[in-house]
C-alpha positions as CSV (number, residue, x, y, z in Angstrom):
1,M,211.1,-90.5,70.2
2,T,208.0,-89.9,68.0
3,T,206.0,-92.5,70.0
4,W,207.0,-90.9,73.3
5,L,206.1,-87.4,72.0
6,R,202.7,-88.6,70.8
7,E,201.9,-90.0,74.3
8,L,202.9,-86.8,76.0
9,P,199.7,-85.1,77.3
10,K,199.9,-81.9,75.2
11,A,197.9,-78.7,75.5
12,E,197.3,-76.6,72.4
13,L,196.9,-73.0,73.4
14,H,197.4,-71.3,70.0
15,L,195.0,-72.7,67.4
16,H,192.7,-70.9,65.0
17,I,189.9,-73.3,64.3
18,E,189.3,-71.8,60.9
19,G,192.9,-72.7,60.2
20,T,192.3,-76.4,60.6
21,L,190.1,-76.5,57.5
22,E,191.6,-79.3,55.4
23,P,191.1,-79.1,51.6
24,E,188.9,-82.2,51.6
25,L,186.5,-80.8,54.1
26,M,186.6,-77.4,52.3
27,F,185.3,-79.1,49.1
28,G,182.7,-81.0,51.1
29,L,181.3,-77.9,52.8
30,A,181.5,-75.9,49.5
31,E,179.3,-78.5,47.9
32,R,176.9,-78.6,50.9
33,N,176.5,-74.8,50.8
34,G,176.6,-74.2,47.1
35,V,179.9,-72.3,47.2
36,T,182.1,-72.2,44.1
37,L,185.8,-72.5,44.9
38,P,188.5,-71.0,42.7
39,Y,190.2,-74.4,42.6
40,D,189.3,-77.5,40.7
41,S,190.9,-80.1,43.0
42,V,192.3,-80.8,46.5
43,E,195.7,-80.8,45.0
44,A,195.2,-77.3,43.5
45,V,194.3,-76.0,46.9
46,R,197.4,-77.5,48.5
47,A,199.6,-76.1,45.7
48,A,198.3,-72.6,46.7
49,Y,199.8,-73.1,50.2
50,D,203.0,-71.3,49.3
51,F,203.0,-68.1,51.3
52,E,205.4,-65.1,51.2
53,D,204.3,-63.7,54.5
54,L,201.3,-63.3,56.9
55,P,199.2,-61.1,54.5
56,S,199.6,-63.5,51.6
57,F,198.4,-66.4,53.9
58,L,195.4,-64.4,55.2
59,G,194.0,-63.9,51.7
60,L,193.7,-67.7,51.2
61,Y,192.6,-68.2,54.9
62,Y,189.6,-65.8,54.5
63,Q,188.8,-67.3,51.2
64,G,188.7,-70.8,52.6
65,M,186.5,-69.9,55.5
66,G,183.9,-68.7,53.0
67,V,182.5,-72.3,53.0
68,L,181.5,-72.1,56.7
69,H,177.9,-71.0,56.8
70,T,176.0,-73.0,59.4
71,Q,176.2,-74.3,63.0
72,D,176.7,-77.8,61.5
73,D,179.6,-76.5,59.4
74,F,181.5,-75.2,62.5
75,Y,180.7,-78.4,64.4
76,D,182.1,-80.6,61.6
77,L,185.2,-78.4,61.3
78,A,185.9,-78.7,65.0
79,M,185.2,-82.4,65.2
80,A,187.5,-83.1,62.3
81,Y,190.3,-81.2,64.2
82,F,189.5,-82.9,67.5
83,A,189.9,-86.3,65.8
84,R,193.3,-85.4,64.5
85,A,194.3,-83.8,67.8
86,R,193.5,-87.0,69.6
87,E,195.8,-88.9,67.3
88,D,198.5,-86.4,68.2
89,G,198.1,-87.0,71.9
90,V,196.5,-83.6,72.6
91,V,194.4,-83.6,75.8
92,H,193.4,-79.9,76.0
93,V,192.7,-77.4,73.2
94,E,191.9,-73.7,73.2
95,L,190.0,-72.8,70.0
96,S,190.4,-69.2,68.8
97,F,187.7,-68.1,66.3
98,D,187.0,-64.9,64.4
99,P,183.3,-63.9,64.6
100,Q,183.9,-60.7,62.6
101,A,185.2,-62.6,59.7
102,H,181.9,-64.6,59.6
103,L,179.5,-61.7,60.4
104,V,180.7,-59.8,57.3
105,R,179.7,-62.8,55.2
106,G,176.2,-62.8,56.7
107,V,176.8,-65.7,59.1
108,P,175.1,-65.1,62.4
109,L,177.0,-65.2,65.7
110,E,175.1,-68.3,66.8
111,A,176.5,-70.4,64.0
112,P,180.2,-70.4,65.2
113,F,179.3,-70.2,68.9
114,E,176.8,-73.0,69.0
115,G,178.6,-75.2,66.5
116,L,181.9,-74.9,68.3
117,L,180.3,-75.4,71.8
118,A,178.6,-78.5,70.6
119,A,181.8,-79.9,69.2
120,C,183.7,-79.1,72.5
121,L,181.1,-81.0,74.5
122,E,181.3,-83.9,72.1
123,A,185.1,-84.0,72.1
124,E,185.2,-84.2,75.8
125,S,182.6,-87.0,75.8
126,R,184.1,-89.0,72.9
127,Y,187.8,-88.3,73.2
128,G,188.4,-87.0,76.8
129,I,189.8,-83.7,75.4
130,S,189.0,-80.6,77.4
131,S,188.7,-77.3,75.7
132,A,188.3,-73.5,75.9
133,L,186.9,-70.9,73.5
134,I,188.8,-67.7,72.7
135,M,186.8,-65.0,70.9
136,S,189.3,-63.1,68.8
137,F,189.1,-59.7,67.2
138,L,190.6,-58.7,63.9
139,R,193.2,-56.0,64.5
140,D,193.0,-54.7,60.9
141,R,189.3,-53.7,61.4
142,D,187.8,-50.9,63.4
143,P,188.2,-51.3,67.2
144,A,184.7,-49.9,67.6
145,E,183.4,-52.8,65.6
146,A,185.2,-55.3,67.9
147,L,183.5,-53.7,70.9
148,E,180.1,-53.8,69.2
149,V,180.5,-57.5,68.2
150,F,181.6,-58.3,71.8
151,E,178.5,-56.7,73.2
152,R,176.3,-58.6,70.6
153,A,177.9,-61.8,71.8
154,A,176.5,-61.2,75.4
155,P,174.4,-64.4,75.3
156,W,177.7,-66.4,75.1
157,H,179.9,-64.4,77.4
158,S,179.6,-67.1,80.1
159,V,181.2,-69.6,77.7
160,V,184.0,-67.3,76.4
161,D,187.2,-68.3,78.3
162,A,189.2,-65.4,76.8
163,V,189.3,-62.7,74.2
164,G,192.1,-62.5,71.7
165,L,193.6,-60.3,69.0
166,D,194.8,-61.6,65.6
167,S,195.0,-61.0,61.9
168,A,197.5,-58.8,60.1
169,E,199.9,-57.4,62.7
170,R,202.1,-54.9,60.8
171,D,200.9,-51.3,61.2
172,H,198.1,-52.4,63.5
173,P,199.3,-51.8,67.1
174,P,197.4,-53.6,69.8
175,G,196.7,-50.6,72.0
176,R,193.9,-49.5,69.7
177,F,191.8,-52.3,71.2
178,A,192.3,-51.4,74.8
179,E,188.6,-50.5,75.3
180,V,187.2,-53.9,74.3
181,F,189.8,-55.8,76.3
182,A,188.9,-53.6,79.3
183,R,185.3,-54.4,78.8
184,A,186.0,-58.1,78.8
185,R,188.0,-57.8,82.0
186,E,185.1,-56.1,83.6
187,L,183.2,-59.3,83.0
188,G,186.0,-61.4,84.3
189,I,187.2,-62.5,80.9
190,P,191.0,-62.5,80.4
191,G,192.8,-61.5,77.3
192,V,195.5,-62.9,75.0
193,A,197.0,-61.2,71.9
194,H,199.2,-61.9,68.9
195,A,202.3,-59.7,69.1
196,G,205.9,-59.9,67.9
197,E,205.3,-62.3,65.0
198,E,205.7,-59.9,62.1
199,G,205.3,-56.8,64.3
200,P,208.1,-55.3,66.5
201,A,208.9,-56.1,70.1
202,A,207.2,-52.9,71.0
203,Y,203.9,-54.5,70.1
204,I,204.5,-57.2,72.7
205,R,205.1,-54.5,75.4
206,E,202.0,-52.6,74.2
207,A,199.8,-55.7,74.3
208,W,201.0,-56.6,77.8
209,E,200.6,-53.1,79.2
210,A,197.7,-51.6,77.3
211,L,195.5,-54.7,76.9
212,E,196.7,-56.3,80.1
213,V,196.9,-59.7,78.5
214,C,197.9,-62.8,80.4
215,R,199.5,-64.5,77.4
216,I,201.4,-63.4,74.3
217,D,200.7,-65.4,71.1
218,H,203.9,-65.8,69.1
219,G,206.1,-63.2,70.8
220,V,209.3,-64.4,69.1
221,R,210.6,-60.9,68.4
222,C,210.8,-60.1,72.1
223,L,214.5,-60.9,71.7
224,E,215.0,-57.6,70.0
225,D,214.4,-55.9,73.4
226,P,216.6,-57.3,76.2
227,K,214.7,-55.3,78.9
228,L,211.4,-56.7,77.7
229,V,212.8,-60.2,77.7
230,A,213.9,-59.7,81.4
231,R,210.4,-58.5,82.3
232,L,208.6,-61.3,80.5
233,S,210.9,-63.9,82.1
234,E,210.4,-62.5,85.6
235,A,206.6,-62.3,85.2
236,R,206.5,-65.8,83.6
237,I,204.3,-64.5,80.8
238,P,203.5,-67.5,78.5
239,L,204.5,-67.3,74.9
240,T,202.5,-69.5,72.6
241,V,205.1,-70.1,69.9
242,C,204.2,-71.8,66.6
243,P,207.5,-73.2,65.0
244,L,206.2,-74.6,61.7
245,S,203.9,-71.6,61.2
246,N,206.9,-69.3,61.6
247,V,208.8,-71.1,59.0
248,K,205.9,-71.3,56.6
249,L,205.2,-67.5,56.9
250,K,208.9,-66.6,56.6
251,V,209.3,-65.3,60.1
252,T,212.4,-67.4,60.0
253,D,213.9,-69.1,56.9
254,T,214.4,-72.5,58.5
255,L,213.4,-74.2,61.7
256,A,217.1,-74.6,62.5
257,E,217.4,-70.8,62.6
258,H,214.3,-70.4,64.7
259,P,214.8,-68.4,68.0
260,L,213.2,-71.0,70.1
261,P,216.4,-72.2,71.7
262,A,217.3,-68.6,72.5
263,L,213.9,-67.9,74.0
264,R,214.3,-70.9,76.3
265,E,217.8,-70.0,77.2
266,A,216.6,-66.5,78.2
267,G,214.3,-68.2,80.7
268,L,211.1,-67.4,78.9
269,N,207.9,-69.3,79.5
270,V,207.7,-71.0,76.1
271,T,204.9,-73.3,74.8
272,L,204.7,-75.2,71.5
273,N,201.6,-74.9,69.2
274,S,200.4,-75.4,65.7
275,D,198.5,-72.1,64.8
276,D,196.8,-73.0,61.5
277,P,197.8,-76.7,61.0
278,A,195.9,-77.2,57.7
279,Y,197.9,-74.4,56.1
280,F,201.2,-74.8,57.7
281,G,202.0,-78.4,57.3
282,G,201.6,-79.9,60.7
283,G,199.6,-80.4,63.9
284,M,200.9,-80.5,67.4
285,L,202.9,-83.8,67.0
286,D,204.5,-82.5,63.8
287,N,205.7,-79.4,65.6
288,Y,207.0,-81.4,68.5
289,V,208.8,-83.9,66.2
290,A,210.2,-81.1,64.0
291,C,211.7,-79.3,67.1
292,Y,213.2,-82.6,68.3
293,E,214.9,-83.1,64.9
294,A,216.0,-79.4,64.6
295,F,217.2,-78.8,68.2
296,G,217.9,-82.2,69.7
297,W,215.9,-81.4,72.7
298,T,215.6,-84.1,75.5
299,R,212.5,-85.5,77.0
300,D,212.9,-83.2,80.0
301,D,212.9,-80.2,77.6
302,F,209.6,-81.3,76.1
303,I,208.1,-82.1,79.5
304,D,209.1,-78.6,80.6
305,M,207.3,-76.9,77.7
306,T,204.3,-79.1,78.0
307,R,204.1,-78.2,81.7
308,N,204.3,-74.6,80.8
309,A,201.3,-75.0,78.5
310,L,199.2,-76.9,81.1
311,Q,199.9,-74.3,83.7
312,A,199.0,-71.4,81.3
313,A,195.8,-73.1,80.0
314,F,192.3,-71.9,80.7
315,M,191.0,-75.0,82.5
316,A,189.5,-76.1,85.8
317,E,192.2,-76.5,88.5
318,E,191.2,-80.1,89.1
319,R,191.7,-80.9,85.5
320,R,195.1,-79.1,85.5
321,E,196.3,-81.0,88.5
322,A,195.3,-84.3,87.0
323,L,197.2,-83.6,83.7
324,L,200.3,-82.2,85.5
325,E,200.4,-85.5,87.5
326,R,200.7,-87.4,84.2
327,L,204.0,-85.5,83.5
328,A,205.6,-86.4,86.8
């Protein structure tokens, strides 16, 4: 089954490119940029990947991205991910990135934008992987700052496929960011948002209604609100679920207890994703294989979820049709 799952043409819709930073590359970039890490070895970094919840993960996540300084750093980061994605049978990737987290470190906007764009072009040429860029805002920072950063990114608006909302969810309702999402919509840029991971089902409803997002990242806690489930199912709003991430961050104790089967039984538009694979123990193929082992899903089940992802992806219709034909 693993070989078949690898060959399935998968689309990764929920991926934080900073969360693909493997310890080996972290040390290499630290040396390149003269950054001193609080770890003396790759093994020590991996040993630190024992998280109690989302906030405990974010501390290490932001510490790790401190080695990213230049356009070349972001290019190397993305190309390392694309190489692994190719081995997993990924054919389309949507890279979320956090400009605010880099600006506060003195890294100019052009470094992530130009580095990631160059990598996306190279990945398409070298590996045949199509891609999209999602400019995400940090929900635990001032919404006015998000709007200011979005306006500063005007030179790259034409290559931003969507805006997103991420970081610590608890006590940070999505509606606070309605203005920047509305501004993006004025420019024809759609929105996605993290909701219902550690936050309540009400945050999913708020992201959908106040931000007018077209996708919900995570969304697993929607099951707490049957009326919301019915609305999401009827509207076919995609949920970009990240199984291994949810286990690692204690959203659920084990994968066997994950609500994924219940989400699918409720008729929800579920997709499978890796989130931050360097930190959560697995890329796309690992997530697919883990779900097969935990839930005993059939090939038709995986084809269905892969089709959901391809239909929800930000990509040219010609590309979408070609990839969907490969599932037939």
